[in-house]
N, C-alpha and C positions, 0 to 999 in steps of 0.2 A: 252483848250483842244486839244491834237492831231487830225489831220483832217484824215479821211478815214477810214475803217474798221479797218485795222490794228493799226491805233492808238486809235480807241476806245477800241479795246482788250487791248492794252498797257497801256490805262488810267485805265479800270477795275483791271488788275493786280495790278497797282501801289496803288489803292483805298483798294484793299484787304491787301496787305502788310501793309499799314499805319495803317488799322482797327486792324489788328494782331497785331501791335507793340503798338496800344493804348491798348490793352486788356492785353497784357504782362507787360508793363511798371508800371501799379499800381499793379499787382500780384506779378512782384519782388519787388517793394516797400514794398508790405504787408509782404512778407516773411523776408526781412531783418529788418522791423520795429518790428515783432513778436521776432526775436531773439534779437534785441537790447532790446526791451522791459522788457524781462524777467531778465536783467541786471539792469535797471535803473529806472523802474516805479513800482509802487506799483500795485496790484490788488485787489479787491474789493469781499467781500462776504457780501449779503444782504439778510436780511429776511423781509417778507410782509405779512401782513393780509389782506388780497384782500376785505373783507366784503361781503360773500356769492355771490361767482362768479359762478351762476349756469347757464347751458344753458336753452333753451325752451322746451326740450323734457321730458316727463314724464317717471321719474325712477320708475320702480315698486318696486325696493329694497329699495329706499329711500323715507324720507319725504320731497319731493321737491315742495308739491302742492300750496305752496303760490307763488312759482316762475315759474308759469306757464301762457300761455296767459291769461286765465280764473280765474288765482288765484287772492288772496287779494293785490297782489302787482302789478298786471296787465304787468308782466314781457314778452317783446315781443323779436323778432328778432334785432329791431333796438336798444333797451335798451341793450341787448345783446352785439352786436357790439360795440356800443360806449363804454361800460365796458370796453371789450378787449383792445380796442384802447387805453382808458384812462390808464389802468395797464400799456400796453407797454410804455408809454410816460413817465411814473414814473420809470420805471426801468431803461430806457436810459438816462433821466436826471438825477438819481440818481449816474450814473457811471460819469457824466461830458463828456457826448456823448461817453465814452468808456464804455460801459454796464459793472456791473460786471461780474465777470468769474463765479460765483456761485451765484443762487438766490432762496432762501427758500420761498416757499407760504403754505400760509394756506387758509382755507375756499374754496378751489377749488372743484367741485361738482364732477368731474371724469376726467379720462384719455384724453377723448376726447375734454373737456374745456381746459384742460392743451395743447394740442395738436392746439387748435384753438388760444390759445394765442402765443405760440412758432413759429409757423408756417403760421398763417393767419395776423398777422400784421407786423408793422415796425420792429418788433424784429427777423423776417426771415432773414433780411439782416446779421445777426450775427452770425447764425449758432449754435442756442441753441440745444442742446439735451435734453430730456426730462428724469425724474426718477418718476415714480409713484406706489405706491402700494394702494389697494382698502382697506380702513379702516371700521370698523365694526361699523361705527359712526352713530346714529340714525337718523341724519339731512341728511346723505350722503354726509360729507363733508370731505375731505382729508388733509394732509401734502404731499408736494411733492417739487419737485426740477428742475431747470432749469439750464443748465451749458453749457458754450462756449466749444464747441468742439475743437477749436483751442488753448486752455489752459488746459483744463481739460480732463482727461480719466476716467471713471468709471469703477471700476475693479467689484465691487459687491453691491449689497443694499438688505437689507430685512425689514421688518416691525416687530417691538417689541411690542407685547400686554402682560399685566398681566396674568400669568398662574395660579394664586391663586384658588383654589378650591371656595373662597367664592365670586369669581370676574368672574365666568362662564358666568355671563350675563353683561360683559363690553362692553358699547355700546358708546365709545367715539373714540378718535384719539390714534392710538399707537405711538409710537416713530420710525420715519423713519431712519434707519442707512445707511449711504452711505459711502463704501470706494473709495477713488478716488486717483489720481496720478496728481499732478501739477507741470508742469516744472520738473520731475522726483522725486520730494518729495512726499511721501505718506501724506495724511490727510484724518481723519477721521471725518465725519459730523454725527451729532445726531439731526434731527430736531422735532421740538415739537409743540404741540398745545394743551395744558392742559387743564382740564374740568374747565368750565367758574364758576363764582361765583355768579349767577344768584340765589336770593332769599337771599342774604347777603353775607359777608367777609367768613363765615364758610361754606357756601354752596359747597359741591365738594371737600372739603379739604382732605377726606381721599383717593379720588382717585388721587388729586395733589399729596400727601404724596405718594403713591405707583407710579406713575411716575417718582418723584423725585429719589426714590430708584433704579427704572429702570433705569434712568440715570446714576446714581453713579455705579451699578454693571456693565454695558458696559463699562465705562470709566476706573472702576479699571480692568476690564479684559484685556482691551487694554494695560493699562501701565503696568501689570504684565508681558505681553508678550513682552515687549520692556524696561524693567528695568525703567520705567518712562518716557521714552523719547517719548513717542506716542503723536503726534500732533493731537490735538482733539478740535472741535469747536461744542458747544451745541449753536443752537439757536433755536428762537422761540417766540410764544407768550404763556408765563407762566402764564397768568390770575392771577398774584401776583406780587410785586415789589422787588426790591432787597434786602431791608430790611425786608421783609417777613421773620419770622423767618424759614420757609421750605428752602428758597433759601439760608439763610446764614448757616445751616446745610448743604447743599448740598456742598457749597464752602470749609465748614471747615472740612469736612472728609479727611483724609490723604487716599490715593489711593496706591494700590501696586507699590513696585520700587521707592518709594519717590514721587510718583505724586499727584497733587492737581489740583482743577478746580478754576479758578478766573473770577469774573463776570466783563467784560469790561463797563456794562452800568452804568452810573454814570452821574448825572447832571452837576456836576463841570466839568468834561472832555467834556461832549458833548456840554456843553452851552444850552442846552434845558430843558425844565420844563419837557416834558414826551411823550409818543407816543400815549397814550389814554387820553382823557377828561371824566370824568364821574360827573356830577352835580357841574360843575366849577372848579374840581379839576383835575390837571394832574398828571397821574402816568407813569411810565415806566415800562410797562408789556411785551413788547417786548424787548427781551434783547440777548446778545450774551455773551457766556461764553467760556473760552479757557482753554485748561493745559498749565502747567506750561512748557511743552516740547515745546509748540510753543512760549511761552515768551522768556525762556531763551535760544533757538537755537542758535547754534553758525554757522550754515550752513543751506542752503535751506530755506524753508519758516519760516518768523517769525513775530511778532507783538507786540504791546504794548497799554496800556490803552489809550493812547493819539490817538489811530488810532480809536478808536470807535466814531459814529456819529449818530444823529437822523437826518434824512433828512426832512428838513420841510421849502421848499419856499412857497411863500406867494400862489401860486397857488394851494397849498394842503390844505388852511385854508380858514376859512371864519367865520364871526362874529358869536358869539354864540347868539341866541336869547334869551336865558334864564338866562346868566350869563356874568359878564364883561369880555372880552377877547377873543381870536380865540377858533375855535375848528376844529379837521379835517373836512374836505368837505366829506361828507360822500355820498353815492349813494343814502340812503334813511336816512330821519329823522322821526322815528317811520314807518308809513306805508306809508309816503307821499315822492315821488320820487323827488330827489333834482338833480340828474344826475351828482353828484362828483365822487371822487375816492374811498375812504374809509374811516371808522370810525377811523382806525389806521394810524399811519405814519409809514413809513419803517425805520429800523436800518440797520449801515452799518459798517463793520470792514475792514480797509486795511491791506493788506498782505504785507511785503517785502520779495523780493529773494535775499540772500546772497550766 
C-alpha cells in the first residue's frame, strides 16, 4: 500500500475504480451474451402444478382453512418458506441453470404468494415479472405466470371464464390469456387448470368440455386475425390425457385461416411415462399444445414435437409406498406432511429463434 495520507487516498481511488470495473465486466458480458443467445440458444416455456402453494394467512374469500397453522395440515411459515424454496429450485434446475423464459403455474393461492416466489427466493436473481388474475375458484387457487424480463415483454393479459347462462355459478379456474413479445416476435399464451376428475373420470366433464371450447374459440379468433399464422401456446393441467376424446377433439378442429392446434405431449418424444401418477398408473395430464403457426414458422420463434419434455430428475421422485415404481415427491401424501415438491412433474417446451 502507498504510504502517507496521499498514498491512502490514491489507494482508495484505485480500489473504487477496480470495483466499478468488476461490476461493469459481468454487466457487459450479460449484454453481449443476451444478444448472442437470441441467435444461438433455445429458450424454454414451462408449466408446473405446484400442489397447493398457499400462504399462512386466512383469506376470507377463499376456502383455505386447511392451509392455516391451526388447520388440519398444520401449515406454517417454515413449511411455506420451504415450499417456496423447493419450487424455485425446480424452476432453476428445469432450465439447466438458465431458467425458463416463461413459467406457467397453477394451484397458487394469490398474487402475494406469486410475488413471494418470484422476489423472495433464488428466482429473484433472474428478474422474473409476474402475471396474475384472481379466479372464481372455490378453493381460492389461481393460474398465473412468471416471465423473464430480459427476454419477454408482456403486452396484455386477461382471465377468460365461461359466460353461459347455465354457468353463472362457475367456481373453477378460468383461462389466463397473455399476449407477449419475445425477441420481437408476438406469442400468445393460454394457461389452463381444468376442473378435476374427483369422483371419477366423468366428474367435471361438462366443465372441461366448456373450457376446451373456450380454448378453441380464443385460438380461432387469433388465427382468424393473422391468416392462420398466430403463434399460440396452450399449456396447463388439463386433468385428462392427450388421448382423451376431449383433447383429440380440440386438436382435430380446423381453425380460421387454416390454423390448427397440435399436442406436443407424447410419451414417445418425451421418453417419460407421465406427469402424474394415480393408483400406480402414470398419465400425462400436464400438456403443452401449440398452433401450426409456431410449428411451421420460417422466421422468428419456432418449435417441434421433439422439443417437448417432462422434467423428472431423481430428486423429484420417491418410491411409491403402495405400487411398484416411483411417484412424484409431493408436499403431502394425504394429510401427512412429506416436505416434497409437488404431486405433479413439470413439462417444458423449447423454442428456437430463427
